[in-house]
C-alpha positions as a Python dict, from the first residue, in 0.01 Angstrom:
ca = {
    (1, 'M'): (0, 0, 0),
    (2, 'I'): (144, 154, 321),
    (3, 'K'): (72, 514, 216),
    (4, 'V'): (-277, 415, 102),
    (5, 'I'): (-358, 239, 429),
    (6, 'D'): (-216, 529, 634),
    (7, 'F'): (-442, 768, 441),
    (8, 'I'): (-743, 552, 525),
    (9, 'H'): (-660, 542, 896),
    (10, 'T'): (-593, 918, 906),
    (11, 'N'): (-925, 1000, 742),
    (12, 'R'): (-1143, 758, 938),
    (13, 'D'): (-1346, 1028, 1117),
    (14, 'R'): (-1411, 1210, 790),
    (15, 'Y'): (-1521, 883, 631),
    (16, 'L'): (-1778, 824, 905),
    (17, 'S'): (-1913, 1177, 867),
    (18, 'E'): (-1949, 1136, 490),
    (19, 'L'): (-2107, 792, 524),
    (20, 'K'): (-2364, 935, 765),
    (21, 'Q'): (-2454, 1198, 502),
    (22, 'F'): (-2503, 923, 243),
    (23, 'L'): (-2715, 714, 481),
    (24, 'A'): (-2928, 1013, 583),
    (25, 'I'): (-3092, 1036, 239),
    (26, 'P'): (-3418, 830, 246),
    (27, 'S'): (-3373, 685, -102),
    (28, 'I'): (-3662, 434, -85),
    (29, 'S'): (-3714, 332, -445),
    (30, 'A'): (-4038, 138, -382),
    (31, 'L'): (-4232, 443, -259),
    (32, 'P'): (-4325, 710, -518),
    (33, 'D'): (-4328, 982, -250),
    (34, 'H'): (-3955, 931, -210),
    (35, 'A'): (-3867, 983, -577),
    (36, 'P'): (-3710, 1326, -503),
    (37, 'D'): (-3498, 1164, -230),
    (38, 'V'): (-3383, 891, -467),
    (39, 'L'): (-3277, 1157, -719),
    (40, 'R'): (-3098, 1352, -444),
    (41, 'C'): (-2911, 1037, -344),
    (42, 'A'): (-2804, 976, -705),
    (43, 'E'): (-2675, 1332, -721),
    (44, 'W'): (-2486, 1283, -393),
    (45, 'A'): (-2321, 968, -529),
    (46, 'A'): (-2226, 1144, -854),
    (47, 'A'): (-2076, 1438, -667),
    (48, 'E'): (-1876, 1203, -446),
    (49, 'M'): (-1750, 1005, -746),
    (50, 'S'): (-1628, 1326, -908),
    (51, 'R'): (-1469, 1447, -585),
    (52, 'I'): (-1263, 1131, -533),
    (53, 'G'): (-1120, 1150, -885),
    (54, 'L'): (-1341, 944, -1112),
    (55, 'Q'): (-1390, 1089, -1459),
    (56, 'S'): (-1680, 1119, -1706),
    (57, 'V'): (-1921, 1107, -1412),
    (58, 'R'): (-2285, 1149, -1510),
    (59, 'L'): (-2643, 1058, -1433),
    (60, 'E'): (-2794, 830, -1698),
    (61, 'K'): (-3168, 885, -1719),
    (62, 'T'): (-3404, 586, -1726),
    (63, 'P'): (-3785, 562, -1724),
    (64, 'G'): (-3741, 522, -1348),
    (65, 'H'): (-3458, 628, -1119),
    (66, 'P'): (-3123, 738, -1266),
    (67, 'I'): (-2808, 530, -1300),
    (68, 'V'): (-2482, 694, -1190),
    (69, 'Y'): (-2178, 622, -1406),
    (70, 'G'): (-1810, 714, -1367),
    (71, 'E'): (-1473, 576, -1478),
    (72, 'W'): (-1098, 595, -1443),
    (73, 'L'): (-910, 445, -1738),
    (74, 'G'): (-554, 557, -1675),
    (75, 'A'): (-389, 214, -1656),
    (76, 'P'): (-334, 101, -2016),
    (77, 'G'): (-274, -271, -2045),
    (78, 'A'): (-416, -345, -1700),
    (79, 'P'): (-747, -527, -1647),
    (80, 'T'): (-1069, -326, -1630),
    (81, 'I'): (-1302, -379, -1337),
    (82, 'L'): (-1670, -289, -1365),
    (83, 'F'): (-1796, -217, -1015),
    (84, 'Y'): (-2172, -238, -955),
    (85, 'G'): (-2372, -129, -653),
    (86, 'H'): (-2700, 44, -566),
    (87, 'Y'): (-2794, 356, -374),
    (88, 'D'): (-3162, 276, -313),
    (89, 'V'): (-3289, 115, 7),
    (90, 'Q'): (-3583, -87, 136),
    (91, 'P'): (-3883, 76, 311),
    (92, 'V'): (-3844, 116, 687),
    (93, 'D'): (-4186, 19, 827),
    (94, 'P'): (-4270, -56, 1101),
    (95, 'L'): (-4088, 245, 1245),
    (96, 'E'): (-4170, 161, 1606),
    (97, 'L'): (-3939, -143, 1591),
    (98, 'W'): (-3631, 69, 1522),
    (99, 'E'): (-3411, 143, 1825),
    (100, 'S'): (-3281, 456, 1649),
    (101, 'P'): (-3421, 651, 1351),
    (102, 'P'): (-3351, 457, 1029),
    (103, 'F'): (-3195, 752, 848),
    (104, 'E'): (-2994, 888, 1141),
    (105, 'A'): (-2688, 663, 1143),
    (106, 'T'): (-2615, 559, 1500),
    (107, 'I'): (-2306, 381, 1629),
    (108, 'R'): (-2369, 120, 1898),
    (109, 'D'): (-2098, -117, 2022),
    (110, 'G'): (-1873, -26, 1732),
    (111, 'E'): (-2137, -96, 1465),
    (112, 'I'): (-2326, 155, 1254),
    (113, 'F'): (-2704, 117, 1234),
    (114, 'A'): (-2909, 280, 958),
    (115, 'R'): (-3112, 174, 658),
    (116, 'G'): (-2856, 106, 385),
    (117, 'S'): (-2557, 78, 618),
    (118, 'A'): (-2484, -269, 479),
    (119, 'D'): (-2728, -300, 188),
    (120, 'D'): (-2581, -132, -6),
    (121, 'K'): (-2465, 222, 63),
    (122, 'G'): (-2202, 120, 316),
    (123, 'Q'): (-2045, -129, 78),
    (124, 'V'): (-2056, 113, -218),
    (125, 'F'): (-1894, 374, 5),
    (126, 'M'): (-1614, 131, 92),
    (127, 'H'): (-1516, 113, -275),
    (128, 'F'): (-1538, 492, -311),
    (129, 'K'): (-1292, 532, -24),
    (130, 'A'): (-1052, 271, -163),
    (131, 'I'): (-1047, 453, -497),
    (132, 'E'): (-1000, 788, -325),
    (133, 'A'): (-711, 666, -110),
    (134, 'H'): (-522, 526, -410),
    (135, 'L'): (-575, 834, -626),
    (136, 'K'): (-492, 1084, -351),
    (137, 'Q'): (-176, 905, -242),
    (138, 'Q'): (-49, 741, -560),
    (139, 'G'): (-213, 955, -828),
    (140, 'T'): (-309, 634, -1005),
    (141, 'L'): (-493, 302, -971),
    (142, 'P'): (-340, -41, -1039),
    (143, 'V'): (-637, -127, -1266),
    (144, 'N'): (-890, 54, -1480),
    (145, 'I'): (-1229, 93, -1320),
    (146, 'K'): (-1582, 167, -1434),
    (147, 'V'): (-1849, 233, -1171),
    (148, 'V'): (-2224, 180, -1218),
    (149, 'I'): (-2453, 265, -925),
    (150, 'E'): (-2827, 218, -975),
    (151, 'G'): (-3135, 330, -785),
    (152, 'E'): (-3378, 42, -850),
    (153, 'E'): (-3214, -274, -714),
    (154, 'E'): (-3467, -301, -433),
    (155, 'V'): (-3753, -302, -686),
    (156, 'G'): (-3602, -556, -925),
    (157, 'S'): (-3360, -341, -1132),
    (158, 'V'): (-3645, -275, -1373),
    (159, 'N'): (-3445, -46, -1605),
    (160, 'L'): (-3087, -162, -1559),
    (161, 'D'): (-3111, -459, -1795),
    (162, 'N'): (-3199, -229, -2086),
    (163, 'F'): (-2915, 6, -1992),
    (164, 'V'): (-2665, -280, -1994),
    (165, 'K'): (-2797, -417, -2325),
    (166, 'A'): (-2772, -72, -2487),
    (167, 'N'): (-2420, 8, -2357),
    (168, 'H'): (-2196, -289, -2428),
    (169, 'E'): (-1901, -72, -2531),
    (170, 'L'): (-1935, 172, -2242),
    (171, 'L'): (-1944, -114, -1990),
    (172, 'K'): (-1682, -334, -2156),
    (173, 'A'): (-1465, -487, -1883),
    (174, 'D'): (-1276, -799, -1777),
    (175, 'V'): (-1474, -868, -1460),
    (176, 'V'): (-1773, -736, -1264),
    (177, 'V'): (-1712, -679, -893),
    (178, 'I'): (-2012, -650, -660),
    (179, 'S'): (-2027, -598, -284),
    (180, 'D'): (-2397, -643, -215),
    (181, 'S'): (-2383, -967, -19),
    (182, 'A'): (-2288, -1055, 338),
    (183, 'M'): (-1989, -1207, 507),
    (184, 'F'): (-2066, -1560, 620),
    (185, 'D'): (-2031, -1454, 982),
    (186, 'R'): (-1846, -1212, 1205),
    (187, 'G'): (-1475, -1260, 1141),
    (188, 'V'): (-1543, -1509, 859),
    (189, 'P'): (-1487, -1332, 523),
    (190, 'S'): (-1651, -1494, 226),
    (191, 'I'): (-1691, -1492, -149),
    (192, 'C'): (-2035, -1565, -291),
    (193, 'Y'): (-2050, -1776, -608),
    (194, 'S'): (-2426, -1815, -652),
    (195, 'L'): (-2747, -1619, -595),
    (196, 'R'): (-3109, -1722, -600),
    (197, 'G'): (-3343, -1562, -852),
    (198, 'L'): (-3685, -1417, -783),
    (199, 'V'): (-4040, -1394, -909),
    (200, 'Y'): (-4279, -1161, -723),
    (201, 'F'): (-4659, -1152, -764),
    (202, 'Q'): (-4968, -985, -628),
    (203, 'I'): (-5288, -1191, -608),
    (204, 'D'): (-5618, -1000, -593),
    (205, 'L'): (-5952, -1168, -519),
    (206, 'R'): (-6296, -1008, -547),
    (207, 'G'): (-6611, -1175, -420),
    (208, 'T'): (-6875, -900, -433),
    (209, 'K'): (-6904, -538, -544),
    (210, 'S'): (-6882, -411, -183),
    (211, 'D'): (-6823, -531, 173),
    (212, 'L'): (-7123, -713, 320),
    (213, 'H'): (-7272, -763, 667),
    (214, 'S'): (-7168, -1110, 781),
    (215, 'G'): (-7498, -1167, 962),
    (216, 'I'): (-7727, -1071, 677),
    (217, 'F'): (-7520, -1223, 396),
    (218, 'G'): (-7303, -1482, 573),
    (219, 'G'): (-7361, -1818, 406),
    (220, 'A'): (-7476, -1669, 75),
    (221, 'V'): (-7140, -1573, -79),
    (222, 'A'): (-6777, -1680, -60),
    (223, 'N'): (-6549, -1489, 174),
    (224, 'P'): (-6240, -1370, -23),
    (225, 'N'): (-6025, -1382, 290),
    (226, 'F'): (-6110, -1746, 346),
    (227, 'V'): (-6073, -1837, -22),
    (228, 'L'): (-5733, -1665, -32),
    (229, 'A'): (-5619, -1858, 275),
    (230, 'Q'): (-5731, -2185, 115),
    (231, 'M'): (-5547, -2104, -208),
    (232, 'L'): (-5226, -2009, -28),
    (233, 'S'): (-5240, -2328, 177),
    (234, 'Q'): (-5229, -2524, -149),
    (235, 'M'): (-4897, -2372, -253),
    (236, 'K'): (-4681, -2599, -32),
    (237, 'D'): (-4725, -2938, 129),
    (238, 'K'): (-4644, -3024, 491),
    (239, 'S'): (-4288, -3120, 400),
    (240, 'G'): (-4222, -2768, 268),
    (241, 'R'): (-4222, -2872, -98),
    (242, 'V'): (-4386, -2633, -345),
    (243, 'K'): (-4689, -2789, -516),
    (244, 'I'): (-4695, -2574, -832),
    (245, 'T'): (-4696, -2815, -1126),
    (246, 'G'): (-4354, -2827, -1295),
    (247, 'F'): (-4189, -2602, -1034),
    (248, 'Y'): (-3887, -2831, -980),
    (249, 'D'): (-3841, -2950, -1339),
    (250, 'D'): (-3528, -2743, -1410),
    (251, 'V'): (-3374, -2720, -1062),
    (252, 'R'): (-2999, -2779, -1062),
    (253, 'E'): (-2946, -3024, -780),
    (254, 'L'): (-2672, -2963, -525),
    (255, 'S'): (-2356, -3162, -582),
    (256, 'Q'): (-2229, -3388, -307),
    (257, 'E'): (-1906, -3186, -313),
    (258, 'E'): (-2097, -2869, -227),
    (259, 'R'): (-2301, -3036, 44),
    (260, 'D'): (-1987, -3178, 202),
    (261, 'A'): (-1810, -2841, 187),
    (262, 'W'): (-2102, -2659, 351),
    (263, 'K'): (-2105, -2906, 639),
    (264, 'K'): (-1753, -2788, 725),
    (265, 'L'): (-1855, -2423, 753),
    (266, 'P'): (-1873, -2272, 1105),
    (267, 'F'): (-2253, -2273, 1114),
    (268, 'N'): (-2428, -2321, 1448),
    (269, 'E'): (-2793, -2404, 1389),
    (270, 'K'): (-2891, -2353, 1754),
    (271, 'Q'): (-2734, -2006, 1758),
    (272, 'Y'): (-2895, -1926, 1423),
    (273, 'K'): (-3238, -2019, 1562),
    (274, 'K'): (-3176, -1814, 1876),
    (275, 'E'): (-3071, -1505, 1680),
    (276, 'L'): (-3385, -1528, 1467),
    (277, 'G'): (-3606, -1568, 1772),
    (278, 'A'): (-3770, -1873, 1613),
    (279, 'P'): (-3908, -2153, 1834),
    (280, 'K'): (-3808, -2407, 1569),
    (281, 'L'): (-3654, -2395, 1222),
    (282, 'H'): (-3866, -2518, 932),
    (283, 'G'): (-3815, -2590, 565),
    (284, 'E'): (-3808, -2850, 290),
    (285, 'T'): (-3758, -3200, 429),
    (286, 'G'): (-3431, -3370, 340),
    (287, 'Y'): (-3209, -3061, 336),
    (288, 'T'): (-3003, -2877, 595),
    (289, 'T'): (-3075, -2513, 680),
    (290, 'L'): (-2786, -2385, 466),
    (291, 'E'): (-2892, -2606, 176),
    (292, 'R'): (-3248, -2476, 197),
    (293, 'V'): (-3155, -2105, 202),
    (294, 'W'): (-2871, -2128, -53),
    (295, 'G'): (-2955, -2405, -295),
    (296, 'R'): (-3327, -2478, -291),
    (297, 'P'): (-3620, -2279, -435),
    (298, 'T'): (-3896, -2149, -209),
    (299, 'F'): (-4245, -2005, -207),
    (300, 'E'): (-4320, -1733, 49),
    (301, 'V'): (-4622, -1519, 139),
    (302, 'N'): (-4489, -1166, 188),
    (303, 'G'): (-4812, -994, 290),
    (304, 'I'): (-5188, -1044, 322),
    (305, 'Q'): (-5460, -781, 335),
    (306, 'G'): (-5839, -793, 344),
    (307, 'G'): (-6139, -699, 547),
    (308, 'F'): (-6148, -522, 882),
    (309, 'T'): (-5819, -510, 1076),
    (310, 'G'): (-5869, -209, 1305),
    (311, 'E'): (-5939, -202, 1677),
    (312, 'G'): (-6268, -340, 1799),
    (313, 'A'): (-6509, -555, 1599),
    (314, 'K'): (-6682, -514, 1265),
    (315, 'T'): (-6888, -803, 1132),
    (316, 'V'): (-6793, -780, 766),
    (317, 'I'): (-6748, -1009, 471),
    (318, 'P'): (-6481, -827, 270),
    (319, 'A'): (-6537, -765, -97),
    (320, 'V'): (-6166, -807, -176),
    (321, 'A'): (-5856, -978, -43),
    (322, 'M'): (-5496, -946, -155),
    (323, 'A'): (-5167, -1130, -104),
    (324, 'K'): (-4814, -1057, -216),
    (325, 'V'): (-4608, -1369, -278),
    (326, 'S'): (-4257, -1444, -398),
    (327, 'M'): (-4062, -1743, -522),
    (328, 'R'): (-3686, -1766, -481),
    (329, 'L'): (-3533, -1957, -770),
    (330, 'V'): (-3209, -2154, -804),
    (331, 'P'): (-2975, -2209, -1099),
    (332, 'N'): (-3140, -2338, -1418),
    (333, 'Q'): (-3488, -2215, -1315),
    (334, 'D'): (-3619, -1947, -1552),
    (335, 'P'): (-3827, -1665, -1396),
    (336, 'D'): (-4056, -1634, -1700),
    (337, 'K'): (-4129, -2006, -1707),
    (338, 'I'): (-4193, -2018, -1332),
    (339, 'A'): (-4422, -1716, -1363),
    (340, 'Q'): (-4630, -1891, -1626),
    (341, 'L'): (-4649, -2209, -1419),
    (342, 'F'): (-4762, -2009, -1117),
    (343, 'E'): (-5029, -1821, -1311),
    (344, 'A'): (-5164, -2147, -1451),
    (345, 'Y'): (-5166, -2309, -1106),
    (346, 'V'): (-5355, -2017, -950),
    (347, 'Q'): (-5626, -2047, -1216),
    (348, 'E'): (-5638, -2422, -1155),
    (349, 'I'): (-5700, -2395, -781),
    (350, 'A'): (-5917, -2078, -780),
    (351, 'P'): (-6288, -2152, -719),
    (352, 'P'): (-6555, -1997, -943),
    (353, 'T'): (-6699, -1805, -645),
    (354, 'V'): (-6441, -1524, -671),
    (355, 'E'): (-6275, -1320, -945),
    (356, 'V'): (-5898, -1365, -946),
    (357, 'K'): (-5635, -1128, -1081),
    (358, 'V'): (-5264, -1217, -1081),
    (359, 'T'): (-5007, -941, -1138),
    (360, 'R'): (-4640, -1009, -1191),
    (361, 'M'): (-4446, -730, -1021),
    (362, 'H'): (-4078, -805, -1080),
    (363, 'G'): (-3821, -1081, -1088),
    (364, 'G'): (-3466, -1179, -1167),
    (365, 'K'): (-3258, -1472, -1284),
    (366, 'P'): (-3056, -1693, -1050),
    (367, 'W'): (-2678, -1679, -1095),
    (368, 'L'): (-2391, -1924, -1058),
    (369, 'T'): (-2023, -1896, -1141),
    (370, 'E'): (-1732, -2135, -1111),
    (371, 'Y'): (-1528, -2024, -814),
    (372, 'N'): (-1195, -2144, -958),
    (373, 'N'): (-1184, -1862, -1215),
    (374, 'P'): (-877, -1631, -1184),
    (375, 'F'): (-1073, -1323, -1076),
    (376, 'V'): (-1243, -1503, -787),
    (377, 'Q'): (-904, -1639, -684),
    (378, 'A'): (-751, -1289, -702),
    (379, 'A'): (-1032, -1159, -481),
    (380, 'G'): (-960, -1443, -240),
    (381, 'R'): (-593, -1343, -214),
    (382, 'A'): (-690, -980, -153),
    (383, 'I'): (-936, -1077, 120),
    (384, 'E'): (-674, -1297, 285),
    (385, 'Q'): (-432, -1004, 295),
    (386, 'G'): (-698, -776, 443),
    (387, 'F'): (-850, -1015, 697),
    (388, 'G'): (-549, -1231, 770),
    (389, 'K'): (-738, -1545, 672),
    (390, 'P'): (-869, -1693, 346),
    (391, 'P'): (-1238, -1650, 263),
    (392, 'V'): (-1493, -1929, 267),
    (393, 'F'): (-1692, -1990, -52),
    (394, 'C'): (-2068, -1987, -17),
    (395, 'R'): (-2394, -1917, -194),
    (396, 'E'): (-2641, -1643, -103),
    (397, 'G'): (-3015, -1687, -61),
    (398, 'G'): (-3098, -1337, -181),
    (399, 'S'): (-3120, -1199, -533),
    (400, 'I'): (-2926, -939, -731),
    (401, 'P'): (-3110, -948, -1063),
    (402, 'V'): (-2845, -779, -1274),
    (403, 'V'): (-2560, -1022, -1200),
    (404, 'Q'): (-2677, -1275, -1457),
    (405, 'T'): (-2750, -991, -1702),
    (406, 'F'): (-2390, -870, -1674),
    (407, 'Q'): (-2265, -1223, -1731),
    (408, 'D'): (-2497, -1285, -2029),
    (409, 'E'): (-2463, -947, -2199),
    (410, 'L'): (-2099, -857, -2133),
    (411, 'Q'): (-1964, -1213, -2131),
    (412, 'V'): (-1754, -1152, -1821),
    (413, 'P'): (-1737, -1331, -1485),
    (414, 'A'): (-1865, -1171, -1166),
    (415, 'V'): (-1702, -1163, -824),
    (416, 'L'): (-1923, -1111, -519),
    (417, 'F'): (-1763, -1035, -187),
    (418, 'G'): (-1954, -844, 75),
    (419, 'V'): (-1832, -713, 409),
    (420, 'G'): (-2167, -653, 575),
    (421, 'L'): (-2298, -887, 843),
    (422, 'P'): (-2615, -1093, 792),
    (423, 'D'): (-2782, -937, 1098),
}
């Protein structure tokens, strides 16, 4: 490894320059106007994969954004790793809250700030550079590797499932390795063994055919904004428990072993609250903060829109109101079942004074693996060599929809270890 590590140190400045190029591409998959940028980013990733020595590199077309595939299979008899990551990023609004432009990578206090620097371009890039260093210095890798980089993770991996299902032989491997999660904390490396799933909806309410004057018509019709607020308030009770009928039926409860292990983690709740800028933490009664964000399902309102929101005053009863909501799911909860329960509950609580439309936007299954499998343990040994300390084992509150698909379709375990920081 000495020659490999020396190569990495020698090329550090070049790495930073290349990473900045990668981060500069505004590959926002959720916004149609950025489709050309997403394609350009896929092409950049493919060119980089070819340059570092991966073979059979190509863009796989999908009904949406392309998947980039490459491989190196020159280690007969050795295990095959399937590495997964994504090159798309989240939208950047509101821009005025950024201290530096989101697509101009800026280094402050030894840290690089840009959209995608941790999620997930920076972590994908880390694997590219590890592959490059081995191939340039040794001419070989100790394992076989297949690389799949997608451009739709931030919108629910809407086409990746079909790609995986249609390409069992191409993607055949012994383990899936993913770096799209965070270290537990600065200087505390970690391996993630569970992810929450997701169901995302848009709720649209219509009260009248057009906006109305609140003086002339106020008191004659229902106000969609007010009705929407009333409906959303019925989603959770004061203890933070979701009120959707049947929502908790399949929840896999946390084991006492897990709860005891998490209490030993170096988690400072006061510091956590301070970093978030929250006056007080809040969540489901009876669970610690880590238990709530790692092992319990949630219901969240992601956005609300309706009526007049500009400067000044306009006395209007809006014709329509809209909310975007999401539910994070835990192991054993099925996104399709939860979606149906939610749709039924919305119809149950919706008054007859408005028309209601519910649109399911995307979702993903929760994932859980046993962390005593040999690949997780091998990753733990590697992390200990790199960081000088063993990793902690933790869950992650976020979602990576394809992890469970890989496990179901390819029948292989997954190893998640990220090196980004939660902040």
